PAZALO-283151 format. One record per residue (C-alpha): z, y, x; residue in one letter. Coordinates in steps of 0.1 Angstrom, whole numbers, plus 5000, padded with zeros to 4 digits. Layout:
% residues N
ATOM:Z:Y:X:a
...
% end
This chain:
% residues 633
ATOM:3072:8600:8239:m
ATOM:3073:8615:8210:s
ATOM:3092:8649:8198:t
ATOM:3119:8647:8176:a
ATOM:3122:8623:8143:s
ATOM:3128:8636:8103:e
ATOM:3157:8626:8091:p
ATOM:3154:8594:8073:s
ATOM:3160:8581:8039:e
ATOM:3196:8573:8045:f
ATOM:3208:8606:8063:i
ATOM:3193:8625:8033:v
ATOM:3211:8602:8008:t
ATOM:3242:8607:8031:a
ATOM:3239:8646:8033:q
ATOM:3239:8643:7992:q
ATOM:3268:8624:7991:r
ATOM:3290:8645:8011:a
ATOM:3276:8678:7997:a
ATOM:3287:8666:7963:a
ATOM:3323:8653:7972:a
ATOM:3331:8684:7994:l
ATOM:3352:8714:7978:p
ATOM:3323:8739:7982:f
ATOM:3338:8762:7955:t
ATOM:3366:8771:7983:d
ATOM:3348:8797:8001:d
ATOM:3383:8816:8012:a
ATOM:3372:8809:8048:d
ATOM:3339:8831:8040:l
ATOM:3362:8861:8028:a
ATOM:3385:8858:8058:d
ATOM:3355:8854:8081:a
ATOM:3337:8887:8073:e
ATOM:3372:8906:8063:r
ATOM:3381:8937:8089:g
ATOM:3341:8935:8104:f
ATOM:3330:8967:8115:i
ATOM:3304:8964:8137:a
ATOM:3280:8933:8153:a
ATOM:3265:8937:8187:l
ATOM:3227:8947:8186:q
ATOM:3209:8924:8192:p
ATOM:3234:8900:8198:g
ATOM:3222:8890:8236:v
ATOM:3239:8892:8266:v
ATOM:3224:8895:8299:t
ATOM:3235:8895:8337:s
ATOM:3223:8919:8366:e
ATOM:3192:8902:8369:d
ATOM:3180:8901:8332:r
ATOM:3192:8861:8326:t
ATOM:3203:8853:8293:v
ATOM:3240:8845:8295:v
ATOM:3247:8847:8253:w
ATOM:3221:8846:8225:d
ATOM:3235:8847:8193:n
ATOM:3205:8858:8177:d
ATOM:3191:8819:8184:c
ATOM:3217:8812:8157:y
ATOM:3201:8832:8124:a
ATOM:3184:8803:8111:f
ATOM:3221:8794:8103:l
ATOM:3219:8819:8073:s
ATOM:3191:8796:8053:e
ATOM:3197:8766:8028:p
ATOM:3212:8736:8047:c
ATOM:3183:8712:8056:p
ATOM:3188:8676:8056:a
ATOM:3191:8669:8087:s
ATOM:3228:8688:8093:v
ATOM:3255:8678:8071:h
ATOM:3263:8703:8046:p
ATOM:3297:8707:8062:s
ATOM:3293:8712:8093:l
ATOM:3260:8738:8084:w
ATOM:3287:8755:8065:r
ATOM:3315:8755:8095:q
ATOM:3285:8771:8113:s
ATOM:3275:8795:8097:g
ATOM:3312:8807:8101:l
ATOM:3318:8807:8135:v
ATOM:3283:8824:8142:m
ATOM:3293:8861:8127:r
ATOM:3296:8882:8152:q
ATOM:3305:8913:8164:g
ATOM:3344:8936:8162:l
ATOM:3367:8930:8133:f
ATOM:3398:8941:8126:q
ATOM:3426:8917:8123:v
ATOM:3455:8940:8115:t
ATOM:3468:8980:8124:e
ATOM:3459:8982:8163:g
ATOM:3447:8943:8168:i
ATOM:3406:8939:8170:y
ATOM:3387:8905:8179:q
ATOM:3354:8901:8197:i
ATOM:3338:8867:8177:r
ATOM:3306:8855:8181:g
ATOM:3302:8865:8217:l
ATOM:3309:8833:8232:d
ATOM:3332:8800:8225:l
ATOM:3362:8814:8221:s
ATOM:3372:8851:8206:n
ATOM:3389:8878:8228:m
ATOM:3416:8899:8209:t
ATOM:3422:8931:8217:l
ATOM:3459:8950:8208:i
ATOM:3462:8986:8211:e
ATOM:3492:9004:8229:g
ATOM:3502:9034:8237:k
ATOM:3479:9040:8264:t
ATOM:3453:9015:8264:g
ATOM:3444:8982:8253:v
ATOM:3456:8947:8262:v
ATOM:3428:8918:8262:v
ATOM:3438:8883:8252:i
ATOM:3412:8859:8267:d
ATOM:3382:8876:8282:p
ATOM:3359:8846:8272:l
ATOM:3341:8823:8295:i
ATOM:3318:8846:8311:s
ATOM:3325:8881:8330:a
ATOM:3292:8891:8310:e
ATOM:3304:8886:8274:t
ATOM:3339:8900:8282:a
ATOM:3323:8931:8294:a
ATOM:3299:8935:8266:a
ATOM:3325:8926:8241:g
ATOM:3347:8953:8256:l
ATOM:3317:8979:8254:a
ATOM:3314:8968:8215:l
ATOM:3351:8979:8212:y
ATOM:3350:9009:8230:r
ATOM:3322:9020:8215:a
ATOM:3340:9023:8180:h
ATOM:3377:9024:8188:r
ATOM:3375:9050:8224:g
ATOM:3371:9044:8258:d
ATOM:3409:9030:8263:r
ATOM:3417:9019:8299:p
ATOM:3431:8976:8298:v
ATOM:3464:8980:8304:t
ATOM:3473:8943:8300:g
ATOM:3453:8911:8302:l
ATOM:3470:8876:8286:i
ATOM:3457:8844:8291:y
ATOM:3466:8823:8263:t
ATOM:3462:8790:8281:h
ATOM:3448:8771:8313:s
ATOM:3408:8766:8299:h
ATOM:3380:8785:8312:v
ATOM:3367:8796:8277:d
ATOM:3405:8818:8281:h
ATOM:3400:8835:8315:f
ATOM:3366:8832:8327:g
ATOM:3354:8863:8315:g
ATOM:3387:8885:8335:a
ATOM:3362:8909:8362:i
ATOM:3341:8919:8327:g
ATOM:3376:8937:8315:v
ATOM:3396:8947:8345:t
ATOM:3397:8945:8383:t
ATOM:3415:8932:8412:i
ATOM:3421:8963:8426:d
ATOM:3437:8975:8391:d
ATOM:3463:8940:8389:v
ATOM:3470:8946:8423:r
ATOM:3482:8980:8418:a
ATOM:3505:8971:8385:g
ATOM:3479:8992:8360:r
ATOM:3472:8957:8344:c
ATOM:3495:8934:8347:p
ATOM:3483:8896:8341:v
ATOM:3505:8872:8321:l
ATOM:3498:8833:8315:a
ATOM:3520:8802:8305:p
ATOM:3543:8787:8333:a
ATOM:3517:8763:8351:g
ATOM:3486:8783:8346:f
ATOM:3472:8786:8377:l
ATOM:3476:8752:8389:e
ATOM:3457:8735:8357:h
ATOM:3434:8761:8354:a
ATOM:3418:8750:8385:v
ATOM:3426:8710:8386:a
ATOM:3403:8702:8364:e
ATOM:3374:8715:8387:n
ATOM:3389:8699:8412:i
ATOM:3394:8659:8402:y
ATOM:3372:8655:8377:a
ATOM:3351:8687:8374:g
ATOM:3315:8673:8384:t
ATOM:3316:8643:8356:a
ATOM:3332:8667:8330:m
ATOM:3306:8693:8335:s
ATOM:3280:8669:8331:r
ATOM:3293:8655:8299:r
ATOM:3300:8692:8288:a
ATOM:3259:8699:8288:g
ATOM:3260:8670:8264:y
ATOM:3290:8678:8243:m
ATOM:3275:8717:8239:y
ATOM:3242:8707:8232:g
ATOM:3230:8730:8265:a
ATOM:3200:8725:8264:v
ATOM:3194:8714:8229:l
ATOM:3165:8735:8210:p
ATOM:3186:8759:8186:r
ATOM:3178:8748:8151:g
ATOM:3179:8722:8122:p
ATOM:3167:8695:8146:l
ATOM:3183:8708:8175:g
ATOM:3220:8723:8179:a
ATOM:3236:8744:8150:v
ATOM:3271:8746:8173:g
ATOM:3300:8731:8185:a
ATOM:3323:8735:8157:g
ATOM:3350:8754:8173:l
ATOM:3327:8786:8183:g
ATOM:3286:8784:8180:p
ATOM:3283:8771:8221:t
ATOM:3292:8782:8256:t
ATOM:3279:8815:8276:s
ATOM:3258:8808:8308:v
ATOM:3274:8836:8327:g
ATOM:3299:8844:8356:t
ATOM:3330:8828:8358:i
ATOM:3363:8845:8374:t
ATOM:3400:8842:8377:l
ATOM:3423:8866:8384:i
ATOM:3459:8849:8395:a
ATOM:3485:8858:8370:p
ATOM:3512:8887:8379:t
ATOM:3539:8875:8352:v
ATOM:3546:8838:8343:d
ATOM:3564:8836:8309:i
ATOM:3583:8804:8316:t
ATOM:3610:8798:8287:t
ATOM:3604:8800:8249:t
ATOM:3623:8835:8236:g
ATOM:3611:8856:8261:q
ATOM:3598:8889:8258:e
ATOM:3575:8909:8275:e
ATOM:3564:8952:8268:t
ATOM:3533:8956:8279:i
ATOM:3519:8997:8276:d
ATOM:3546:8996:8242:g
ATOM:3537:8964:8227:i
ATOM:3562:8941:8226:r
ATOM:3558:8906:8222:m
ATOM:3579:8872:8222:v
ATOM:3566:8844:8235:f
ATOM:3565:8801:8227:q
ATOM:3558:8778:8255:l
ATOM:3536:8744:8242:t
ATOM:3533:8727:8271:p
ATOM:3513:8694:8263:g
ATOM:3493:8704:8235:t
ATOM:3460:8716:8232:e
ATOM:3462:8725:8269:a
ATOM:3487:8715:8297:p
ATOM:3498:8749:8299:a
ATOM:3497:8768:8269:e
ATOM:3517:8796:8248:m
ATOM:3513:8807:8214:n
ATOM:3534:8846:8208:f
ATOM:3546:8871:8181:y
ATOM:3539:8906:8179:f
ATOM:3576:8920:8158:p
ATOM:3565:8950:8152:d
ATOM:3528:8943:8138:r
ATOM:3541:8913:8119:r
ATOM:3515:8892:8137:a
ATOM:3514:8857:8148:l
ATOM:3486:8847:8179:c
ATOM:3485:8806:8180:m
ATOM:3465:8802:8209:a
ATOM:3444:8768:8207:e
ATOM:3471:8754:8187:n
ATOM:3461:8762:8150:a
ATOM:3426:8768:8143:t
ATOM:3398:8761:8114:h
ATOM:3389:8724:8123:t
ATOM:3412:8695:8135:l
ATOM:3413:8697:8176:h
ATOM:3404:8671:8202:n
ATOM:3433:8647:8214:l
ATOM:3406:8641:8238:i
ATOM:3373:8654:8244:t
ATOM:3344:8637:8246:l
ATOM:3337:8653:8277:r
ATOM:3365:8640:8288:g
ATOM:3401:8652:8297:a
ATOM:3438:8638:8302:l
ATOM:3448:8623:8267:v
ATOM:3471:8654:8245:r
ATOM:3503:8643:8227:d
ATOM:3498:8649:8187:p
ATOM:3535:8647:8184:h
ATOM:3544:8672:8206:v
ATOM:3516:8694:8191:w
ATOM:3533:8688:8157:a
ATOM:3566:8697:8172:k
ATOM:3558:8732:8182:y
ATOM:3534:8740:8155:l
ATOM:3572:8733:8134:t
ATOM:3588:8755:8158:e
ATOM:3562:8784:8158:a
ATOM:3567:8783:8118:i
ATOM:3604:8787:8119:n
ATOM:3604:8812:8150:l
ATOM:3580:8835:8138:f
ATOM:3557:8828:8104:a
ATOM:3579:8834:8078:r
ATOM:3582:8868:8096:d
ATOM:3542:8871:8099:s
ATOM:3514:8889:8079:d
ATOM:3485:8874:8095:v
ATOM:3481:8848:8119:v
ATOM:3452:8846:8146:f
ATOM:3439:8824:8173:a
ATOM:3412:8822:8202:s
ATOM:3386:8805:8175:h
ATOM:3380:8814:8140:h
ATOM:3390:8841:8117:w
ATOM:3422:8848:8110:p
ATOM:3445:8835:8082:t
ATOM:3461:8868:8061:w
ATOM:3492:8867:8039:d
ATOM:3527:8850:8051:t
ATOM:3527:8820:8021:a
ATOM:3491:8817:8032:r
ATOM:3495:8809:8066:l
ATOM:3526:8792:8066:v
ATOM:3509:8765:8048:e
ATOM:3479:8773:8073:f
ATOM:3502:8764:8102:l
ATOM:3521:8733:8079:a
ATOM:3490:8718:8073:l
ATOM:3478:8715:8105:q
ATOM:3513:8703:8119:r
ATOM:3511:8674:8095:d
ATOM:3476:8662:8103:l
ATOM:3482:8659:8139:y
ATOM:3518:8644:8132:g
ATOM:3499:8620:8110:y
ATOM:3473:8611:8134:l
ATOM:3499:8603:8157:n
ATOM:3525:8585:8136:d
ATOM:3498:8564:8117:q
ATOM:3485:8551:8144:t
ATOM:3513:8541:8162:l
ATOM:3524:8524:8131:r
ATOM:3492:8503:8127:l
ATOM:3490:8495:8166:l
ATOM:3523:8478:8160:n
ATOM:3507:8458:8136:q
ATOM:3481:8446:8157:g
ATOM:3451:8465:8155:y
ATOM:3434:8481:8182:v
ATOM:3420:8515:8184:g
ATOM:3385:8510:8169:a
ATOM:3401:8487:8139:e
ATOM:3427:8519:8134:i
ATOM:3394:8545:8138:a
ATOM:3378:8529:8107:e
ATOM:3412:8522:8085:m
ATOM:3426:8553:8085:l
ATOM:3422:8577:8057:t
ATOM:3435:8612:8058:l
ATOM:3462:8620:8028:p
ATOM:3438:8639:7999:p
ATOM:3458:8673:8007:a
ATOM:3449:8675:8043:i
ATOM:3414:8657:8041:a
ATOM:3403:8683:8016:d
ATOM:3413:8714:8037:t
ATOM:3382:8728:8052:w
ATOM:3404:8736:8082:h
ATOM:3416:8701:8092:a
ATOM:3379:8687:8086:r
ATOM:3363:8670:8122:g
ATOM:3342:8694:8137:y
ATOM:3354:8695:8173:y
ATOM:3379:8668:8174:g
ATOM:3376:8640:8148:s
ATOM:3398:8612:8131:v
ATOM:3381:8582:8149:s
ATOM:3382:8596:8186:h
ATOM:3415:8609:8178:n
ATOM:3430:8580:8166:v
ATOM:3413:8560:8197:k
ATOM:3433:8590:8221:a
ATOM:3461:8582:8206:v
ATOM:3458:8542:8211:y
ATOM:3448:8553:8249:q
ATOM:3480:8575:8254:r
ATOM:3505:8545:8246:y
ATOM:3482:8514:8250:m
ATOM:3456:8518:8276:g
ATOM:3419:8506:8279:w
ATOM:3430:8473:8275:f
ATOM:3433:8455:8236:d
ATOM:3453:8428:8244:g
ATOM:3424:8406:8239:n
ATOM:3418:8386:8271:p
ATOM:3380:8382:8266:a
ATOM:3380:8418:8274:h
ATOM:3401:8419:8304:l
ATOM:3372:8410:8325:w
ATOM:3340:8417:8315:e
ATOM:3306:8421:8329:h
ATOM:3296:8460:8340:p
ATOM:3273:8474:8319:p
ATOM:3240:8462:8336:v
ATOM:3251:8429:8342:e
ATOM:3265:8423:8303:s
ATOM:3229:8437:8293:a
ATOM:3210:8410:8314:l
ATOM:3228:8382:8299:r
ATOM:3227:8398:8264:h
ATOM:3191:8407:8263:v
ATOM:3185:8370:8274:e
ATOM:3208:8356:8244:f
ATOM:3193:8372:8221:m
ATOM:3160:8358:8229:g
ATOM:3145:8383:8250:g
ATOM:3131:8422:8251:a
ATOM:3107:8417:8225:d
ATOM:3127:8397:8199:e
ATOM:3156:8425:8210:v
ATOM:3130:8451:8201:l
ATOM:3116:8439:8169:r
ATOM:3153:8429:8152:k
ATOM:3167:8466:8165:a
ATOM:3137:8479:8146:q
ATOM:3138:8458:8112:t
ATOM:3181:8472:8113:s
ATOM:3166:8507:8123:y
ATOM:3145:8505:8092:d
ATOM:3176:8491:8070:a
ATOM:3194:8523:8083:g
ATOM:3218:8505:8101:d
ATOM:3222:8532:8131:y
ATOM:3252:8524:8147:r
ATOM:3245:8486:8153:w
ATOM:3212:8500:8164:v
ATOM:3223:8521:8194:a
ATOM:3244:8493:8207:q
ATOM:3219:8465:8207:v
ATOM:3192:8491:8222:l
ATOM:3216:8504:8247:n
ATOM:3219:8462:8263:y
ATOM:3180:8469:8265:l
ATOM:3178:8495:8282:i
ATOM:3203:8486:8306:f
ATOM:3188:8454:8309:a
ATOM:3151:8469:8312:e
ATOM:3157:8509:8321:p
ATOM:3115:8512:8321:g
ATOM:3111:8498:8285:n
ATOM:3095:8530:8267:d
ATOM:3092:8514:8237:a
ATOM:3131:8508:8234:a
ATOM:3140:8543:8246:k
ATOM:3115:8557:8217:a
ATOM:3135:8539:8194:l
ATOM:3168:8542:8206:q
ATOM:3162:8586:8205:a
ATOM:3153:8579:8172:s
ATOM:3184:8563:8163:t
ATOM:3204:8586:8183:f
ATOM:3190:8614:8162:e
ATOM:3197:8598:8127:q
ATOM:3234:8590:8139:l
ATOM:3233:8630:8151:g
ATOM:3218:8642:8119:y
ATOM:3245:8626:8101:g
ATOM:3270:8639:8120:a
ATOM:3298:8664:8106:e
ATOM:3314:8669:8139:n
ATOM:3294:8690:8160:a
ATOM:3306:8677:8195:t
ATOM:3289:8640:8180:w
ATOM:3258:8657:8171:r
ATOM:3254:8673:8202:n
ATOM:3258:8643:8223:f
ATOM:3237:8622:8202:y
ATOM:3207:8648:8200:l
ATOM:3218:8650:8240:s
ATOM:3210:8612:8243:g
ATOM:3177:8612:8228:a
ATOM:3169:8646:8242:y
ATOM:3171:8628:8276:e
ATOM:3154:8595:8267:l
ATOM:3129:8612:8257:r
ATOM:3122:8640:8286:y
ATOM:3146:8628:8313:g
ATOM:3181:8638:8327:s
ATOM:3187:8677:8322:f
ATOM:3214:8673:8348:g
ATOM:3246:8705:8348:t
ATOM:3233:8732:8335:p
ATOM:3263:8754:8340:t
ATOM:3287:8747:8368:r
ATOM:3322:8762:8374:g
ATOM:3327:8764:8412:d
ATOM:3327:8804:8414:s
ATOM:3342:8825:8441:p
ATOM:3375:8832:8423:t
ATOM:3379:8801:8406:m
ATOM:3375:8786:8445:l
ATOM:3403:8812:8461:a
ATOM:3425:8805:8433:a
ATOM:3426:8771:8448:l
ATOM:3461:8762:8470:t
ATOM:3462:8743:8503:v
ATOM:3473:8714:8489:e
ATOM:3443:8710:8460:q
ATOM:3419:8720:8489:i
ATOM:3426:8687:8508:f
ATOM:3429:8671:8471:d
ATOM:3394:8683:8467:a
ATOM:3385:8663:8500:m
ATOM:3406:8631:8493:a
ATOM:3383:8626:8468:l
ATOM:3349:8625:8487:r
ATOM:3359:8599:8512:v
ATOM:3338:8572:8515:d
ATOM:3363:8548:8512:g
ATOM:3342:8518:8531:p
ATOM:3326:8541:8555:k
ATOM:3362:8554:8565:a
ATOM:3376:8520:8569:w
ATOM:3381:8520:8604:d
ATOM:3382:8555:8612:q
ATOM:3415:8572:8625:r
ATOM:3422:8609:8629:v
ATOM:3451:8633:8628:v
ATOM:3444:8667:8627:a
ATOM:3468:8699:8625:d
ATOM:3451:8731:8599:w
ATOM:3474:8761:8609:i
ATOM:3467:8786:8584:l
ATOM:3472:8819:8597:t
ATOM:3475:8839:8566:d
ATOM:3501:8817:8550:e
ATOM:3519:8812:8583:d
ATOM:3519:8773:8578:r
ATOM:3506:8741:8594:t
ATOM:3493:8713:8570:h
ATOM:3488:8677:8584:r
ATOM:3454:8658:8578:l
ATOM:3460:8622:8581:e
ATOM:3428:8595:8580:l
ATOM:3435:8556:8578:r
ATOM:3422:8528:8557:n
ATOM:3399:8550:8543:g
ATOM:3422:8573:8526:r
ATOM:3432:8607:8536:l
ATOM:3467:8620:8535:t
ATOM:3476:8653:8538:h
ATOM:3512:8676:8540:f
ATOM:3525:8704:8550:d
ATOM:3545:8701:8585:v
ATOM:3580:8712:8584:a
ATOM:3597:8722:8620:e
ATOM:3625:8700:8616:n
ATOM:3606:8668:8615:i
ATOM:3588:8650:8646:r
ATOM:3553:8638:8645:l
ATOM:3525:8623:8666:p
ATOM:3504:8647:8688:k
ATOM:3474:8656:8668:p
ATOM:3441:8644:8678:d
ATOM:3429:8682:8671:a
ATOM:3442:8715:8654:v
ATOM:3421:8740:8638:f
ATOM:3437:8772:8635:t
ATOM:3420:8797:8602:l
ATOM:3425:8816:8572:t
ATOM:3427:8802:8540:k
ATOM:3396:8816:8524:g
ATOM:3375:8802:8558:t
ATOM:3395:8767:8549:l
ATOM:3380:8769:8516:i
ATOM:3344:8782:8523:r
ATOM:3345:8751:8555:v
ATOM:3361:8726:8532:l
ATOM:3351:8733:8497:v
ATOM:3320:8759:8498:a
ATOM:3299:8742:8522:g
ATOM:3296:8768:8545:e
ATOM:3286:8754:8581:d
ATOM:3320:8748:8602:f
ATOM:3303:8756:8636:g
ATOM:3287:8787:8626:v
ATOM:3324:8797:8613:a
ATOM:3335:8787:8645:a
ATOM:3311:8804:8667:a
ATOM:3320:8835:8648:a
ATOM:3358:8832:8658:g
ATOM:3367:8825:8623:e
ATOM:3383:8792:8641:i
ATOM:3399:8782:8667:a
ATOM:3398:8746:8679:i
ATOM:3422:8732:8702:d
ATOM:3419:8688:8713:g
ATOM:3391:8663:8706:d
ATOM:3364:8681:8683:v
ATOM:3345:8653:8681:t
ATOM:3372:8647:8654:k
ATOM:3360:8668:8635:l
ATOM:3327:8647:8633:v
ATOM:3344:8618:8624:e
ATOM:3358:8639:8592:l
ATOM:3323:8653:8580:v
ATOM:3310:8619:8587:g
ATOM:3329:8602:8558:i
ATOM:3325:8625:8530:f
ATOM:3298:8621:8501:d
ATOM:3289:8647:8478:a
ATOM:3296:8642:8438:p
ATOM:3266:8639:8418:d
ATOM:3259:8665:8391:p
ATOM:3229:8645:8377:d
ATOM:3242:8613:8372:f
ATOM:3226:8591:8343:a
ATOM:3242:8587:8314:i
ATOM:3222:8568:8288:v
ATOM:3207:8550:8314:t
ATOM:3221:8530:8338:p
% end
């Protein structure tokens, strides 16, 4: 199949219109993104112990060139800002590592060492960032670690900046918002395979870097692909107003659950008049639902917490910084920055609800809703990561669900059956392809994508349809201001041209698995039960966890796995089998895929009762598919 298409005349014209309409005379962000620069990592490449490249910022050097027609001029500007990498001073005693991962790592100098905020995604990038800091600020020990929230780009590099021994010895306390650990690992359990597959699209994992490929992710360049780690918190932040002092650094916290993450917090450094906003206020419209998939976030609550942050901290701050992008200095500027971000999320929430109560559905509201000029003309409110379109649909989904109320949409055919009927009604494959080409030539790419999707799902071997759809996706990607839309479109085109690239990165590292609770381990097992295969199976097994001094019962019936802790005062039927082992062994054999029999033969598992019940259990589990199709059936 042919290589990527060039931007059409319709895309070129649209980019020219956008460039003329955007406020390019406002270059304050450029000054802020360069302010405090000390040094860059040279070269801007990070490798693992086996010399595998886990991060390459230098591949984005092309962004210093003039904007090509294949990239939206607003996105080109944003990508050029986020690819600036190195060590930056935020204010006295506060430094940031930027451009070495999707996120920033912040370092706060204390009396004897340095406290690290959000150690990136990978241990390798975090270690490289810490080494860059030490090369210019001295070999200070890490005396504290703070996770602002429960997403992997804010904790995954923990082992790169400290050790489990230092944490256990109390030399490096680890602070996180209440509920952090549960939420940090939950995504990887319940929908991790599907989310990871789609994340490959969202971040342009396999796309070539360049004007016809990936230019960034809006929030940062992209995600690193090194070793994901996790060290459990030792100090929970449970209330707004809670104060903690680490290595002489005084901090006042604000809990913000249900905003950008289910467990998140902002915090203020009163002695330095500096405010950390985690990921609640960045230089983009953020996601209310991510394209990779997630629970819908609450923009009403998000706006409320931004108001609270302004009233608690902002007017006493000289600088506000976050775990993505660049800081904003000066009290008046930062208060206005936070207020505009607050107004942005609140407006999307309120206006979507106003319109849905007038009977409009999400897809209609997404086309109707226009931001106020004061917000729309502000760079940090533009949709590089989230978008007005998919955020509006997220608000609709949060309140109304998937069904739009029209009974015609209540029981539609699934994709392939629907596609077969659509293609037949439209005159057959050849006629659909002919009409699609005509619409493509007229620049109606949204319609072409919809129509060709029917044809591809009806005839997955139709190479002509896939080639035209790939070109269509490319045109839509070239015209997208939103980086994740661009990456999704171009990744879809890539797979139509070259086949599935699967899931390039996985998040199930040993330290992540070790953080699982017993309940989460068995939840993970329940999600792998092949229901129909297990309809007639009946199994009751007790699992005695010697290192946790507890017994957990598992019951399989009617194709469903139920599990619970066994309390001493509850009478239960005798189990079919009893397994005695440690939690670590449980993780290895039930989650990590180690052979149960080998562990039992090694004496790591004691078995009492009917051993054949274990064989029955193993036989009804299936495996998730990290390579499932997206743009084909």
